[in-house]
Structure formats: structure tokens, C-alpha cells
C-alpha positions in Angstrom: -37.8 -78.7 92.7 -37.6 -82.3 94.1 -34.1 -82.6 92.8 -33.1 -79.3 94.5 -34.6 -80.5 97.8 -32.7 -83.7 97.5 -29.4 -81.8 97.0 -30.1 -79.6 100.0 -30.9 -82.6 102.2 -27.7 -84.3 101.1 -25.8 -81.1 101.8 -27.2 -80.9 105.3 -26.4 -84.6 105.8 -22.8 -84.2 104.6 -22.5 -81.2 107.0 -23.7 -83.3 109.9 -21.2 -86.0 109.0 -18.4 -83.5 108.9 -19.4 -82.2 112.3 -19.7 -85.7 113.7 -16.3 -86.9 112.4 -14.1 -83.8 112.5 -15.5 -81.6 115.3 -16.2 -84.0 118.1 -14.5 -82.5 121.1 -13.2 -79.6 118.9 -13.2 -76.5 121.1 -14.1 -74.2 118.2 -17.0 -76.3 117.0 -19.4 -73.3 117.2 -17.4 -71.4 114.7 -17.1 -74.4 112.4 -20.9 -74.7 112.4 -21.3 -71.0 111.6 -18.8 -71.4 108.7 -20.7 -74.3 107.3 -24.0 -72.5 107.6 -22.5 -69.5 105.8 -21.3 -71.7 103.0 -24.7 -73.4 102.5 -26.4 -69.9 102.4 -24.5 -69.3 99.2 -27.1 -71.4 97.6 -29.9 -69.1 98.9 -28.4 -66.0 97.2 -27.6 -68.1 94.0 -23.9 -66.9 94.3 -22.2 -66.9 90.9 -19.1 -69.0 90.2 -16.7 -66.1 90.7 -18.0 -65.3 94.2 -17.8 -68.9 95.2 -14.4 -69.3 93.7 -13.1 -66.3 95.7 -14.4 -67.6 98.9 -13.1 -71.1 98.2 -9.6 -69.9 97.3 -9.3 -67.5 100.2 -10.4 -70.2 102.7 -8.0 -72.8 101.2 -5.1 -70.3 101.2 -5.6 -69.3 104.8 -6.1 -72.8 106.1 -2.9 -73.9 104.6 -1.0 -70.9 105.9 -2.3 -71.5 109.4 -1.1 -75.1 109.1 2.4 -74.0 108.1 2.8 -71.4 110.8 1.1 -73.3 113.7 4.2 -75.2 114.9 6.1 -71.8 115.3 3.3 -69.8 117.0 5.4 -69.3 120.1 8.5 -68.1 118.2 8.8 -64.3 117.7 8.9 -63.3 114.0 9.5 -60.1 112.0 8.0 -59.4 108.6 10.5 -57.6 106.3 9.3 -55.6 103.3 11.2 -54.0 100.5 11.8 -53.8 96.8 12.4 -57.0 94.7 14.3 -54.8 92.2 17.2 -53.9 94.4 20.3 -55.7 93.1 22.9 -57.5 95.2 25.4 -54.6 94.5 23.1 -52.1 96.2 24.0 -51.1 99.8 20.4 -51.7 100.9 20.8 -55.4 99.9 23.8 -55.8 102.2 22.0 -54.0 105.0 19.0 -56.3 104.7 21.2 -59.3 104.7 22.9 -58.1 107.9 19.5 -57.4 109.5 18.2 -60.9 108.8 21.4 -62.3 110.2 21.2 -60.2 113.4 17.5 -61.0 113.9 18.3 -64.7 113.7 21.1 -64.4 116.2 18.5 -62.9 118.6 16.2 -65.9 118.1 13.7 -64.2 115.8 12.4 -65.8 112.6 11.8 -63.6 109.5 8.9 -63.5 107.1 9.4 -62.1 103.6 7.5 -62.0 100.4 9.9 -64.8 99.1 11.0 -62.7 96.1 14.3 -61.2 95.0 16.0 -58.0 96.2 15.4 -57.1 99.8 13.4 -60.2 100.4 16.2 -62.5 99.2 18.8 -60.6 101.2 16.9 -60.8 104.5 16.1 -64.5 103.8 19.7 -65.2 103.1 20.9 -63.5 106.3 18.4 -65.3 108.5 19.1 -68.7 107.0 16.7 -71.4 106.0 15.8 -72.6 109.5 14.8 -69.1 110.5 12.8 -68.0 107.4 9.3 -68.1 106.1 8.3 -67.2 102.5 4.9 -65.7 101.8 4.9 -65.6 98.0 2.3 -64.1 95.6 1.3 -65.4 92.1 1.7 -62.6 89.6 1.0 -62.4 85.8 4.8 -62.1 85.3 5.3 -64.8 88.0 7.4 -63.9 91.0 9.5 -67.0 91.6 10.7 -67.8 95.1 14.3 -66.9 95.8 16.9 -69.6 96.1 17.0 -69.4 99.9 13.3 -70.4 100.4 12.2 -72.0 97.0 12.2 -75.6 98.3 11.5 -74.9 101.9 8.3 -76.3 103.5 7.8 -72.9 105.2 7.1 -71.4 101.8 3.4 -70.5 101.2 2.1 -69.1 97.8 -1.0 -67.0 97.6 -3.3 -66.0 94.7 -4.8 -63.0 96.6 -2.9 -60.1 98.1 -5.5 -59.7 100.9 -5.0 -63.2 102.2 -1.2 -62.8 101.9 -1.2 -59.4 103.8 -3.4 -60.9 106.5 -0.9 -63.6 107.2 2.0 -61.1 107.1 0.5 -59.2 110.0 -1.3 -62.0 111.9 1.8 -64.1 112.2 4.3 -61.3 113.0 5.6 -59.6 116.1 7.3 -56.7 114.3 7.6 -55.1 110.9 10.7 -53.7 109.2 10.5 -51.8 105.9 13.3 -51.0 103.4 13.0 -48.8 100.4 10.5 -50.1 97.8 7.8 -49.3 95.4 4.0 -49.3 95.5 3.9 -52.8 97.2 6.2 -51.7 100.0 4.2 -48.6 100.6 1.0 -50.5 100.5 2.2 -52.9 103.1 3.7 -50.1 105.3 0.5 -48.0 105.2 -1.7 -51.0 105.8 0.3 -51.9 108.9 0.1 -48.3 110.2 -3.6 -48.2 109.5 -4.2 -51.4 111.5 -2.1 -50.1 114.4 -3.7 -46.6 114.3 -7.2 -48.0 114.4 -6.5 -50.9 116.8 -7.3 -53.6 114.3 -4.1 -55.4 115.2 -2.2 -55.6 118.5 0.6 -53.1 119.0 3.9 -54.1 117.5 7.1 -52.3 116.5 7.5 -50.8 113.0 11.0 -49.9 111.9 11.9 -48.2 108.6 15.5 -48.6 107.5 17.3 -46.3 105.0 20.8 -45.6 103.7 22.2 -42.5 105.4 23.5 -41.3 102.0 20.2 -41.8 100.3 17.3 -40.5 102.4 14.1 -42.4 101.7 11.9 -42.8 104.8 13.0 -39.4 106.0 11.6 -37.8 102.9 8.4 -39.9 103.3 8.1 -38.6 106.9 8.3 -35.0 105.5 5.3 -35.8 103.3 3.4 -37.0 106.3 4.2 -33.9 108.3 3.4 -31.4 105.5 0.5 -33.1 103.7 -1.2 -35.0 106.5 -0.2 -33.7 110.0 -0.4 -30.0 109.1 -3.9 -30.5 107.7 -5.1 -32.4 110.7 -5.5 -35.7 108.8 -3.3 -37.6 111.4 -2.2 -36.8 114.9 1.2 -36.1 116.2 1.0 -39.2 118.4 0.7 -41.4 115.2 4.4 -40.7 114.6 5.1 -42.9 117.7 3.8 -45.9 115.7 7.0 -46.2 113.7 10.8 -45.5 113.9 13.2 -44.4 111.2 16.8 -45.5 111.4 20.0 -45.9 109.3 21.4 -48.5 111.7 20.9 -52.3 111.6 21.7 -52.6 115.3 19.3 -49.8 116.2 16.6 -51.4 114.1 16.9 -54.8 115.9 17.2 -53.0 119.3 13.9 -51.3 118.6 12.3 -54.8 118.2 14.0 -56.2 121.3 13.2 -53.2 123.4 9.5 -53.5 122.5 9.4 -56.9 124.2 11.7 -56.1 127.0 8.8 -56.0 129.5 5.6 -55.9 127.3 4.5 -59.4 126.4 1.0 -59.2 124.9 -2.5 -57.8 125.5 -6.2 -58.8 125.5 -9.5 -57.0 125.7 -11.7 -58.6 128.4 -15.2 -57.0 128.3 -14.7 -53.2 128.8 -11.1 -53.6 130.1 -7.7 -53.9 128.4 -5.3 -56.2 130.1 -1.6 -55.7 129.3 0.6 -58.7 130.1 4.1 -58.1 131.3 7.3 -60.1 131.8 7.9 -58.2 135.1 5.3 -57.1 137.6 4.6 -53.3 137.9 5.7 -51.7 141.2 3.7 -48.9 142.9 6.1 -46.2 141.6 5.5 -47.1 138.0 1.8 -47.6 138.6 1.6 -44.0 140.0 3.4 -42.7 137.0 1.0 -44.4 134.6 -2.0 -42.9 136.4 -0.4 -39.4 136.3 1.0 -39.5 132.7 -1.6 -41.5 130.9 -5.0 -40.7 132.5 -6.1 -39.1 129.2 -6.5 -42.5 127.6 -8.8 -43.8 130.3 -12.6 -43.9 129.9 -13.0 -44.0 133.7 -11.2 -45.5 136.7 -7.4 -45.9 136.8 -4.6 -48.2 136.0 -4.5 -51.2 138.4 -2.5 -54.4 138.9 -4.3 -57.7 138.4 -3.9 -61.4 138.3 -4.9 -63.4 135.2 -8.6 -63.1 134.5 -10.7 -66.2 134.0 -11.2 -65.3 130.3 -7.4 -65.1 129.8 -6.9 -68.5 131.6 -9.5 -70.0 129.3 -7.7 -68.9 126.1 -4.0 -68.7 127.3 -3.4 -70.7 130.5 0.3 -70.7 129.9 0.5 -66.9 130.4 -1.1 -66.9 133.9 2.2 -66.3 135.7 2.9 -63.0 133.9 2.4 -59.6 135.6 -0.5 -57.5 134.5 -2.1 -54.1 134.5 -5.8 -53.5 133.7 -7.6 -50.3 132.7 -10.5 -49.0 130.6 -8.9 -47.9 127.4 -10.7 -45.4 125.2 -9.9 -47.5 122.1 -9.0 -44.3 120.2 -5.5 -43.1 121.0 -3.3 -46.0 119.9 -0.3 -43.8 119.5 -0.6 -42.9 123.2 -1.0 -46.6 123.9 2.4 -47.2 122.2 3.9 -44.5 124.4 2.4 -46.3 127.4 4.1 -49.5 126.3 7.4 -47.6 125.9 7.0 -46.4 129.4 6.5 -50.0 130.7 9.6 -51.1 128.8 11.8 -48.5 130.4 
């Protein structure tokens, strides 16, 4: 018992030392303290080695990924998913290469899974300076492709869940090419996060060969098996776009950010930040066409709120609208963003 007490006292002392040395003046010290308390509570529940190992590995993976992406936070990025089995002779490979190239020309960086096939093509098109690799350790070992294998912007994960979190957290758009279970997993996860409001709105584009329908067939499945049974809503189809054109795919990404910049919930209100200020005509249109997504009140123009200035002072000059969103109809919210971008 005395030995256990000694260990606990030493742990608390170490924790205090960490806070004193690392967190002095750190603006997120409150969260750091909570994390340390959470870790020490593992002792209380006598967490087994596997539980602690999972937490430790996940935390280390995420910390390292945050470090790699941090210098590029203000650069728009697009996550590109697709099969690793598609050979270089396949038309989809060439399309993915052209897509990566066009995104880079429009000042976007690309994030891929760092493997072969579609990932290699998009990485090659974008070029080393414009690419991130988010690799996964597999039993049959997925090696990083030659375009990203020695790049410092390559991050390798043990767990799919930490990898997928980074894919979505760090991106401003998602493009999907034909692929297997993994591609569908990533696509459905993205749509689920958008549909439920667990991530901020972003454009999702699905690219297919006009001679080999893939996403069009997938959409038919959604309509027949999901929509017709009331399992999803018609507005959910506004969360993604299917195209056969590289130019149209990139234009969908560009159009999304034509006026829309970002958003933030402040208490019961949603603030949408815009590159251009909203005039009265557009404001009247919003109040007429989108009143169904309001809890109460109406759409109004506003300046930067104090809570926004505290977290993102560099965005204070942007235009804004503010309203009480019902936090339910995210397909309609996407339609609202489309209206603002027109």
C-alpha cells in the first residue's frame, strides 16, 4: 500500500512538473490538465495493458500528425480516396493524375493514403511540394508510393480511426474515385459526418469514367434502397456531386469557397463567415427561401463576435451572417451555402 501511495505521489509530482515546465502561458492549459487527470485515472480502473496501449498509440499518432500539418493549416487541402489496385494503364489512373495536377495549379494541396493506384496517381500529379501522405500499417504492409515515401509530410498510422480523423480534420474537400471497401468506408464516413453536423460543411465530389459507371450505380442504390424507404432524405443528395470531368470536379471545390469561408457555432447561433458581405437583396432571399431551417428569428448580418475574435482574430474582416440553425437539416445548409456562393 505504501509503495502504491509513493508511486501515486510521484505521478502527481511529475504531472505538476510537466505543467510548470510545458504549460506556463499555454492557452490550452485547462485541456492539458484534464488530459493528465484522465491518464492518471487509468490507475483507478486498473486498466489492462491493451487499453493503455490503445490510448497511448492513438495519442502519439495524433500528436505527431498535428505537428506535421500545423505549418500548412492556412493552405486549402483536398483528401483523395480510391483503390490501390488500379494499375497505371487504367483510365482512372490518368484521370486521378490530371486531377492532382489541376488542384495543385489552383493552390490546393492533396492528402492521399500514400499507397499505389489512385493515391499514387493523385500524388504524382500534385507533386511532392503539394502532397501529404497518410499511410496505414497493414498485415501485408502498404508501402508508401515513390512520390511520398521519403517526404517529411508522410505520416504512418497503426489505427484506421486516427487516420480517418486526420483525413477529415485537415481537409477542405473530398474527392472519391472508384475503389473497394476502404473507399466506400471513407466515403460513407464523410457523408455521415456531414449529414449529422459532426464536421463543418465541405464539398464531396465523386469521379467516374463515362464509359464505366460506378458512382452513378452507387447513387441508384441510395435512391432505391435508402431514399425510397425513408432511410435518408432527398436533401442528403446535395451533400455530394458525381461527375466524369476533372475540370468540373475541381470547379466544384473552387465554387464552394467562392464566397463561403468558414463557420462557427457561438452559443445558440451559427455564424457563417464570407469573403464578400451580404447585400439586402440576398439577405431577403435567404429569409424567404431558407426559413425552414431556423429555430426562431431570421438571418441577419453581423460583425465578428467576441468569441470569434478570441479564437480567430485574423478573420475579423470577413463578412458574416448569423442565425439560429436547427442543427438537423445539413443538406439544406449545403443548399444555403450554394446560394451564398452564387
